[in-house]
C-alpha positions as CSV (number, residue, x, y, z in Angstrom):
1,M,-3.4,-19.9,-11.6
2,D,-4.7,-18.0,-14.6
3,A,-6.9,-15.2,-13.1
4,F,-7.1,-12.7,-10.3
5,R,-9.8,-10.7,-8.7
6,L,-9.7,-7.0,-9.4
7,L,-11.7,-5.2,-6.7
8,P,-13.3,-1.8,-7.1
9,Y,-11.6,1.3,-5.8
10,R,-13.1,2.7,-2.7
11,V,-12.3,5.1,0.1
12,A,-12.6,4.1,3.8
13,V,-11.3,4.9,7.3
14,G,-8.0,3.3,8.3
15,A,-9.5,0.4,10.3
16,C,-11.7,-0.7,7.4
17,N,-8.9,-0.4,4.9
18,M,-6.7,-2.7,6.9
19,A,-9.6,-5.1,7.6
20,A,-10.3,-5.3,3.8
21,D,-6.6,-6.2,3.2
22,H,-6.9,-8.8,6.0
23,V,-10.0,-10.4,4.4
24,L,-8.1,-10.6,1.0
25,L,-5.2,-12.4,2.8
26,D,-7.6,-14.8,4.5
27,A,-9.2,-15.6,1.1
28,A,-5.8,-16.2,-0.5
29,A,-4.8,-18.6,2.2
30,E,-8.1,-20.5,2.4
31,H,-9.3,-20.6,-1.2
32,G,-6.1,-20.0,-3.3
33,V,-7.6,-16.7,-4.7
34,A,-5.3,-13.9,-5.9
35,A,-6.7,-10.4,-5.6
36,L,-5.6,-6.8,-6.4
37,R,-7.3,-3.7,-5.1
38,F,-6.7,0.0,-5.0
39,Y,-8.0,2.3,-2.3
40,G,-8.0,5.7,-0.6
41,W,-8.6,7.2,2.8
42,T,-11.6,9.2,4.0
43,E,-9.3,11.7,5.8
44,P,-5.5,12.1,6.3
45,T,-4.5,9.1,8.4
46,L,-1.3,7.9,10.0
47,S,-0.5,4.2,10.0
48,L,2.2,2.5,12.0
49,G,4.1,-0.6,11.0
50,Y,3.3,-3.7,13.0
51,F,6.5,-3.5,15.1
52,Q,6.4,0.3,15.8
53,A,5.6,1.7,19.2
54,A,2.3,3.4,19.5
55,N,3.8,6.6,20.9
56,T,5.8,7.0,17.7
57,R,2.8,8.8,16.3
58,L,3.2,11.5,18.9
59,E,6.7,12.5,18.0
60,D,5.6,15.3,15.5
61,P,2.9,17.7,16.6
62,R,1.7,18.1,13.0
63,R,0.7,14.4,13.0
64,A,-0.1,13.7,16.6
65,T,-3.8,14.5,16.2
66,L,-4.4,12.5,13.0
67,P,-6.6,9.3,13.1
68,W,-4.3,6.3,13.1
69,V,-4.2,2.6,12.7
70,R,-1.6,-0.2,13.0
71,R,-0.9,-2.1,9.8
72,P,-0.5,-5.9,9.8
73,S,2.7,-5.5,7.9
74,G,6.0,-4.1,9.0
75,G,7.8,-1.0,8.0
76,K,7.8,2.6,9.3
77,T,5.1,5.3,9.7
78,L,3.0,6.4,6.7
79,I,0.9,9.5,6.2
80,H,-1.9,8.4,3.9
81,H,-3.2,11.6,2.2
82,H,-2.4,12.4,-1.4
83,E,-1.6,8.9,-2.5
84,L,-2.9,5.8,-4.2
85,T,-2.7,2.7,-2.0
86,Y,-2.8,-0.9,-3.3
87,A,-3.1,-4.3,-1.8
88,L,-2.1,-7.5,-3.5
89,A,-3.0,-10.9,-2.0
90,L,-1.4,-14.0,-3.3
91,P,-2.1,-17.7,-2.4
92,P,0.6,-20.1,-1.0
93,G,3.5,-20.6,-3.3
94,F,4.5,-17.0,-3.9
95,D,7.5,-15.5,-2.1
96,A,8.9,-12.1,-1.0
97,S,10.4,-11.4,-4.4
98,W,7.0,-9.9,-5.3
99,M,8.1,-6.7,-3.6
100,A,10.6,-5.9,-6.3
101,R,8.5,-7.5,-9.0
102,M,5.5,-5.3,-8.3
103,H,7.7,-2.2,-8.2
104,E,10.0,-2.7,-11.2
105,R,7.8,-4.7,-13.5
106,V,4.3,-3.5,-12.7
107,I,4.2,0.0,-11.2
108,W,7.3,1.4,-13.0
109,P,5.9,0.5,-16.5
110,A,2.5,2.0,-15.5
111,L,4.2,5.2,-14.4
112,A,6.3,5.2,-17.6
113,E,3.1,4.9,-19.7
114,L,1.8,8.0,-17.9
115,G,4.9,10.0,-19.0
116,L,7.3,9.4,-16.1
117,N,9.8,7.0,-17.6
118,D,12.7,9.4,-17.6
119,V,12.4,10.4,-13.9
120,I,11.6,7.1,-12.1
121,K,14.5,5.1,-10.8
122,T,15.0,2.1,-8.6
123,A,16.8,2.6,-5.2
124,N,19.9,0.4,-5.1
125,R,21.0,0.9,-1.5
126,S,19.5,1.4,1.9
127,S,19.4,4.8,3.6
128,G,17.6,6.6,6.4
129,A,17.4,3.5,8.6
130,S,16.8,5.7,11.7
131,E,13.9,7.6,10.2
132,A,10.4,7.2,11.6
133,L,8.7,8.0,8.3
134,C,8.6,5.2,5.7
135,F,9.2,7.6,2.8
136,R,12.3,9.1,4.5
137,Q,13.8,5.6,4.4
138,Q,14.9,3.8,1.2
139,T,15.5,0.1,0.7
140,P,16.7,-1.6,-2.5
141,G,13.8,-1.9,-4.9
142,D,11.9,1.2,-3.8
143,L,11.0,3.5,-6.6
144,T,12.3,7.1,-6.5
145,C,11.9,10.3,-8.4
146,Q,14.7,12.9,-8.3
147,G,16.2,10.9,-5.5
148,H,13.1,10.9,-3.3
149,K,11.1,7.8,-2.6
150,V,7.7,7.8,-4.2
151,V,6.7,4.1,-4.1
152,G,7.2,1.8,-1.2
153,S,5.6,-1.5,-0.1
154,A,5.5,-3.9,2.9
155,Q,4.5,-7.6,3.2
156,R,3.0,-10.0,5.6
157,K,2.8,-13.8,5.4
158,H,-0.2,-15.7,6.8
159,R,-0.6,-19.5,6.4
160,R,1.9,-19.2,3.6
161,A,-0.3,-16.7,1.7
162,L,1.3,-13.3,1.0
163,L,-0.2,-9.8,1.5
164,Q,1.7,-6.9,-0.1
165,H,0.4,-3.4,0.2
166,G,2.0,-0.2,-0.7
167,A,1.6,3.4,-1.5
168,I,2.3,5.7,-4.5
169,L,3.0,9.2,-3.3
170,L,1.2,11.5,-5.7
171,A,1.7,14.8,-3.9
172,A,3.0,16.2,-0.6
173,S,0.8,16.4,2.5
174,E,0.7,19.4,4.8
175,Y,1.2,16.8,7.6
176,A,4.5,15.7,6.1
177,P,5.7,18.5,3.8
178,E,9.2,17.1,4.0
179,L,8.0,14.3,1.7
180,P,7.6,15.6,-1.9
181,G,5.4,13.6,-4.2
182,I,5.3,13.1,-7.9
183,R,3.5,16.4,-8.4
184,E,6.4,18.4,-6.7
185,L,9.2,16.3,-8.1
186,A,8.1,15.8,-11.7
187,G,5.5,18.5,-12.2
188,V,2.9,15.9,-13.1
189,D,-0.6,15.6,-11.6
190,L,-1.6,11.9,-11.9
191,F,-5.2,11.1,-11.8
192,S,-6.0,8.1,-9.5
193,A,-8.3,6.4,-12.0
194,D,-5.6,6.6,-14.8
195,L,-2.9,5.2,-12.5
196,Q,-5.1,2.3,-11.4
197,A,-6.0,1.4,-14.9
198,A,-2.3,1.5,-16.0
199,I,-1.2,-0.6,-13.0
200,A,-3.9,-3.2,-13.6
201,E,-3.0,-3.4,-17.3
202,S,0.7,-3.7,-16.4
203,F,-0.1,-6.4,-13.9
204,V,-1.9,-8.5,-16.5
205,N,1.0,-8.0,-18.9
206,E,3.5,-9.2,-16.3
207,T,1.6,-12.2,-14.9
208,K,-0.4,-13.2,-18.0
209,W,-3.4,-13.7,-15.7
210,N,-6.8,-12.6,-16.6
211,A,-8.4,-9.8,-14.6
212,H,-11.8,-10.7,-13.2
213,E,-13.4,-7.5,-12.2
214,D,-15.3,-8.4,-9.1
215,T,-17.1,-7.0,-6.2
216,W,-17.0,-7.7,-2.5
217,T,-19.4,-10.5,-1.5
218,P,-21.9,-9.9,1.4
219,R,-19.9,-12.4,3.5
220,E,-16.7,-10.4,2.8
221,E,-18.4,-7.1,3.7
222,A,-19.5,-8.6,7.0
223,A,-16.0,-9.9,7.7
224,I,-14.5,-6.5,6.9
225,R,-16.9,-4.8,9.3
226,K,-16.3,-7.3,12.1
227,T,-12.5,-7.3,11.6
228,A,-12.4,-3.5,11.5
229,N,-14.4,-3.4,14.8
230,D,-12.7,-6.3,16.6
231,V,-9.1,-5.8,15.4
232,Y,-8.0,-2.7,13.6
233,G,-10.3,-0.4,15.4
234,A,-9.5,-1.8,18.8
235,P,-6.9,-0.5,21.4
236,A,-5.8,-4.1,22.0
237,W,-4.4,-4.1,18.4
238,N,-3.4,-0.5,17.9
239,E,-1.7,0.0,21.2
240,K,-0.2,-3.4,21.6
241,R,3.3,-2.0,21.4
């Protein structure tokens, strides 16, 4: 493979964001197409890992009223607010080692280019296993700043294709003030557009693949709308546990 699709940044509600990732994973499995996209959220949104119980979202009153969605990947609870989210879809033949590769050889160099080289580290041990919030838990390969996790990812396999999506915590949210972001920890305000460009460039340098700046096709847009409505916006999915 010598190229990947680079999809445009856009902001959407939780169900549509998860549906878009789902569509990219299907395309990777069916057509052998790799894709990378960055996105945001129309409003602060809580997402649960695939295996978490739905009532987990009610454990903290600050977050109990937030819109929410269940992710197709595992992991713990995320509060999507002041962050940059990414999704990487890879066709059959790629394995889970992409978790560390994306963190250490793509995102870290991008953050270093933006002036954070001296404060970003790689977590080398697990901690906080009992925590409900993803960013209160560290696993080897997560990226940290001043000891706090600021980059985490999760994966899902489907028909041997791989979806990896993750979050870069730019700043703390009032819905989770116990989670400082890069702004609080390093005193740096990162602009989303600058970070996207740096990560995309770093991804090209790491893979040697060409970036094909693409748009969603009408068929994909229709699939996203249908999947958002039928799956990620439906109680049968979100309240399945």
